[in-house]
C-alpha positions as CSV (number, residue, x, y, z in Angstrom):
1,M,0.2,0.2,0.0
2,F,1.7,3.2,-1.3
3,S,1.5,5.8,1.6
4,W,1.8,9.6,0.9
5,P,4.5,11.9,2.9
6,T,2.8,13.7,5.5
7,N,5.1,17.3,4.7
8,Y,7.8,18.3,2.6
9,D,10.7,17.7,4.3
10,F,11.8,15.6,1.2
11,C,11.7,16.3,-2.8
12,Y,11.0,13.2,-5.1
13,T,11.3,11.8,-8.3
14,L,9.5,9.0,-9.9
15,A,10.7,5.4,-9.6
16,G,10.0,4.4,-13.2
17,V,8.2,6.1,-16.4
18,I,4.5,6.8,-16.7
19,S,2.5,7.6,-20.2
20,K,-0.9,8.9,-20.4
21,E,-3.0,10.2,-23.7
22,G,-6.0,11.6,-23.9
23,V,-7.9,14.5,-25.0
24,G,-7.0,18.3,-25.0
25,L,-9.5,20.5,-23.4
26,H,-9.3,23.2,-25.6
27,S,-7.8,21.9,-29.0
28,G,-10.1,18.8,-29.0
29,E,-7.3,17.0,-30.2
30,K,-5.4,13.9,-28.9
31,T,-2.1,14.5,-27.3
32,R,0.4,11.8,-25.0
33,V,2.8,12.5,-22.5
34,T,5.6,10.6,-20.9
35,I,7.1,11.4,-18.0
36,S,10.2,10.3,-16.4
37,P,12.8,10.9,-13.7
38,Y,15.6,13.4,-14.7
39,E,19.0,14.3,-13.0
40,K,18.5,17.9,-13.3
41,E,15.9,19.9,-10.6
42,G,12.7,21.2,-12.1
43,Y,10.6,20.1,-15.2
44,Y,11.8,19.7,-18.1
45,V,9.7,19.5,-21.5
46,S,10.5,18.1,-24.9
47,F,8.5,17.5,-27.9
48,R,8.5,14.2,-29.3
49,D,9.3,15.1,-32.9
50,K,12.4,17.2,-31.3
51,P,13.8,15.1,-28.6
52,N,17.0,16.8,-28.0
53,E,15.4,20.2,-27.4
54,I,15.1,20.6,-23.9
55,F,13.2,23.3,-22.2
56,K,13.0,23.8,-18.3
57,L,9.9,25.3,-17.1
58,T,10.1,28.9,-15.5
59,Q,7.6,31.7,-14.6
60,D,9.0,33.7,-17.6
61,L,8.0,31.0,-20.1
62,I,4.3,31.6,-19.3
63,G,2.3,33.0,-22.2
64,S,-2.0,32.7,-22.1
65,T,-3.7,32.7,-18.8
66,M,-7.0,32.8,-20.8
67,L,-9.4,29.6,-19.1
68,C,-5.9,27.5,-19.0
69,T,-2.2,27.9,-18.4
70,A,-0.4,28.0,-21.2
71,I,3.9,28.2,-21.7
72,K,5.7,29.2,-25.0
73,L,8.7,26.7,-25.7
74,G,10.9,27.6,-28.7
75,G,8.1,29.2,-31.1
76,R,5.1,26.8,-30.0
77,N,2.8,26.5,-27.3
78,L,2.0,23.8,-25.1
79,Y,-1.4,24.9,-23.5
80,T,-3.3,23.3,-20.2
81,I,-0.3,22.6,-18.1
82,E,-1.7,23.6,-14.5
83,H,-3.6,20.6,-13.9
84,L,0.0,17.9,-14.7
85,L,2.0,20.2,-12.9
86,S,-0.3,20.8,-9.4
87,S,-0.2,17.2,-9.5
88,M,3.6,16.9,-9.3
89,A,4.3,19.8,-7.1
90,G,1.4,18.7,-4.7
91,C,2.7,15.1,-4.6
92,G,6.4,16.7,-3.9
93,L,7.6,15.8,-7.1
94,S,10.5,17.6,-8.8
95,F,13.5,16.0,-11.4
96,I,11.0,15.0,-13.9
97,H,11.0,15.3,-17.6
98,I,7.7,15.5,-19.7
99,E,7.7,14.3,-23.2
100,V,4.9,15.5,-25.2
101,D,3.4,14.3,-28.2
102,G,0.8,17.1,-29.4
103,K,0.0,20.7,-28.1
104,E,-1.8,20.4,-24.9
105,I,-1.7,18.6,-22.0
106,P,-4.3,16.0,-21.8
107,L,-7.5,16.8,-19.3
108,L,-8.1,13.4,-18.3
109,D,-11.1,13.7,-15.9
110,G,-10.7,17.2,-15.6
111,S,-8.7,16.6,-12.0
112,A,-5.2,15.8,-11.2
113,I,-6.2,12.0,-9.3
114,Q,-5.3,10.0,-12.9
115,W,-2.0,11.6,-12.7
116,V,-1.3,10.9,-8.7
117,R,-2.9,7.1,-9.3
118,A,0.1,7.0,-12.2
119,F,2.5,8.3,-9.6
120,E,1.5,5.7,-7.0
121,E,1.8,2.8,-9.7
122,V,5.8,3.6,-10.4
123,G,6.5,4.8,-7.0
124,M,8.6,7.6,-5.9
125,K,12.1,7.8,-4.9
126,K,14.1,10.5,-3.1
127,A,15.6,13.4,-5.1
128,P,18.4,15.3,-4.0
129,K,17.8,18.3,-1.7
130,P,16.0,20.9,-4.2
131,D,17.0,24.5,-4.3
132,H,13.8,25.7,-5.6
133,F,10.9,23.5,-4.8
134,F,10.2,25.5,-1.9
135,R,10.1,29.5,-1.9
136,E,11.1,31.7,0.7
137,I,9.7,35.0,1.5
138,N,10.6,37.4,4.1
139,K,7.8,40.0,3.8
140,S,3.9,40.0,2.7
141,I,3.1,40.7,-0.6
142,I,-0.8,42.0,-1.4
143,L,-2.0,41.9,-5.0
144,E,-4.9,42.8,-6.4
145,K,-6.1,42.5,-10.1
146,E,-10.1,43.5,-10.8
147,D,-12.1,42.1,-7.9
148,S,-9.9,39.3,-6.7
149,I,-7.3,39.7,-4.5
150,V,-4.4,37.6,-2.9
151,V,-2.6,38.2,0.4
152,A,0.6,35.7,1.0
153,T,2.5,36.0,4.7
154,P,5.8,34.3,5.9
155,S,5.3,31.0,7.0
156,E,6.7,27.4,8.0
157,K,4.5,26.2,6.1
158,T,2.4,26.0,3.1
159,T,-1.1,27.2,4.3
160,I,-3.9,28.3,1.7
161,I,-7.8,30.0,2.8
162,S,-9.3,30.3,-0.1
163,T,-12.7,31.9,-1.0
164,I,-14.8,31.9,-4.7
165,S,-18.1,34.1,-5.1
166,F,-20.8,33.1,-8.2
167,P,-24.0,34.2,-8.5
168,Y,-25.1,30.9,-9.9
169,K,-26.9,29.0,-6.9
170,A,-25.2,26.1,-7.4
171,I,-21.7,27.2,-6.0
172,G,-22.5,30.4,-4.5
173,T,-19.7,31.7,-1.9
174,Q,-17.3,28.9,-0.6
175,T,-14.3,28.8,1.4
176,F,-11.7,26.2,1.8
177,V,-8.8,25.9,4.0
178,I,-5.7,23.8,3.8
179,D,-2.2,23.1,5.3
180,L,-0.9,21.3,2.4
181,N,1.2,18.3,2.2
182,P,1.5,15.6,-0.2
183,Q,-1.0,13.2,1.9
184,S,-3.8,17.0,2.0
185,F,-3.2,17.2,-1.7
186,V,-4.0,13.5,-2.9
187,E,-6.9,13.3,-0.6
188,M,-8.7,16.8,-0.4
189,I,-7.3,19.0,-3.7
190,A,-6.0,16.4,-6.6
191,P,-9.8,14.6,-7.0
192,A,-11.6,18.2,-7.7
193,R,-12.6,18.6,-11.0
194,T,-12.5,21.6,-13.5
195,F,-15.9,23.3,-13.8
196,G,-17.9,25.2,-16.3
197,F,-21.0,27.4,-16.8
198,K,-23.5,25.9,-19.4
199,D,-24.5,29.6,-20.3
200,Q,-21.1,30.5,-21.3
201,F,-20.7,27.5,-23.5
202,Q,-21.7,29.2,-27.2
203,E,-19.5,32.2,-26.7
204,L,-16.2,29.6,-25.6
205,S,-17.0,27.8,-28.4
206,E,-16.8,30.7,-31.0
207,L,-13.7,31.7,-29.6
208,G,-12.4,28.2,-30.8
209,L,-11.9,27.2,-27.1
210,I,-13.6,23.9,-25.1
211,K,-13.7,21.8,-28.1
212,G,-12.5,19.0,-26.0
213,G,-14.8,19.7,-22.8
214,S,-17.2,17.1,-22.0
215,L,-19.5,15.9,-19.3
216,E,-16.9,12.9,-19.0
217,N,-13.7,15.5,-17.7
218,A,-15.5,19.1,-16.5
219,L,-18.4,20.0,-14.0
220,V,-21.0,21.8,-15.7
221,C,-23.6,24.3,-13.7
222,D,-26.7,25.3,-15.3
223,G,-27.1,28.0,-12.4
224,E,-29.8,26.4,-10.0
225,G,-27.3,22.7,-10.5
226,W,-25.3,20.5,-12.0
227,V,-26.1,18.7,-15.4
228,N,-23.3,15.7,-14.3
229,P,-23.7,15.0,-10.8
230,P,-22.6,14.0,-8.4
231,L,-19.9,15.9,-7.2
232,R,-17.0,14.3,-5.6
233,F,-17.2,16.9,-3.1
234,D,-20.1,19.5,-1.5
235,N,-17.3,22.1,-2.5
236,E,-15.5,20.4,-5.6
237,P,-15.3,23.9,-7.2
238,I,-13.0,25.7,-4.4
239,R,-11.0,22.7,-3.9
240,H,-10.2,22.8,-8.1
241,K,-9.4,26.4,-7.3
242,I,-6.7,25.5,-5.3
243,L,-5.9,22.9,-7.6
244,D,-4.8,25.3,-10.3
245,L,-3.0,27.8,-7.9
246,I,-0.8,24.8,-7.0
247,G,0.0,24.3,-10.7
248,D,0.7,27.9,-11.3
249,L,2.8,28.4,-8.5
250,A,4.8,25.1,-9.4
251,L,7.3,26.9,-11.5
252,V,8.8,29.3,-9.1
253,G,8.4,27.1,-6.2
254,L,5.4,26.4,-3.2
255,P,6.4,29.2,-1.4
256,K,6.2,29.2,2.4
257,A,3.5,31.4,3.5
258,Q,0.2,31.9,4.6
259,M,-1.9,32.4,1.1
260,L,-5.4,34.3,1.5
261,V,-6.7,34.0,-2.2
262,Y,-10.6,35.9,-2.7
263,K,-11.7,34.9,-6.3
264,G,-8.5,33.5,-7.3
265,S,-7.8,33.3,-11.2
266,H,-5.0,32.0,-13.6
267,S,-4.1,35.4,-14.1
268,L,-4.1,36.4,-10.4
269,N,-2.0,33.4,-9.4
270,A,1.0,34.7,-12.9
271,L,1.0,37.7,-10.9
272,L,2.0,36.0,-7.8
273,A,4.5,33.5,-9.0
274,S,5.9,36.7,-10.7
275,S,6.1,38.7,-7.7
276,L,7.6,35.3,-5.6
277,K,10.3,34.9,-8.3
278,N,11.4,38.5,-8.1
């Protein structure tokens, strides 16, 4: 029986190689990812058609944050990286190589749990002591973007207090608090699926987005309720927002901080990651 660590005292890499294929959320195209242990700290990406061109993922490579997080790699984009990055950072994994056959990370079931189960299957091994898995902060950070705000204050551990508020009755206002570690991430955050709104489907489709979205890989809210229940948690949407936050911070390192987030978004997360990097 695999047992997840209850702290981030050690950093890990995979003990084997895993491969997953599936549909990209926005492209609708089939894509395949192979993940292997790597000798250098961080997350490294190459494309199958150019295996010798390897990029280290950094915050500077972030491009679009519209409904997903995309990175620019040697003249092309790689879309929807946040769930995979969240699964790795949340589980304490670094020293990783990711080979992509396609232009988007497969959405799988819309959460991070299938990546986590794949990690469990091959196992993990301790990696050398990392320099950048955690990001130390020595002063409070306050950032605002429209009606969203995030406050990060120095702490000995990573704690996230997140609140969302939607006019849809099925969601309303939700708050979730978590002291983050591999075990709490796997149990409380990783299974939470991405969500969307039935009344926005037409507009997003006309923008050429969510071509791969379906009732199998996203929760769909129709205002009063959910088109495809049951939910995995009563407050699954706020948990997924935290999943996205962890993924968006993975490229700079999880901050040793207490983070208070109100109406978080990929663009707000990117703003926080940039300020942590500086």
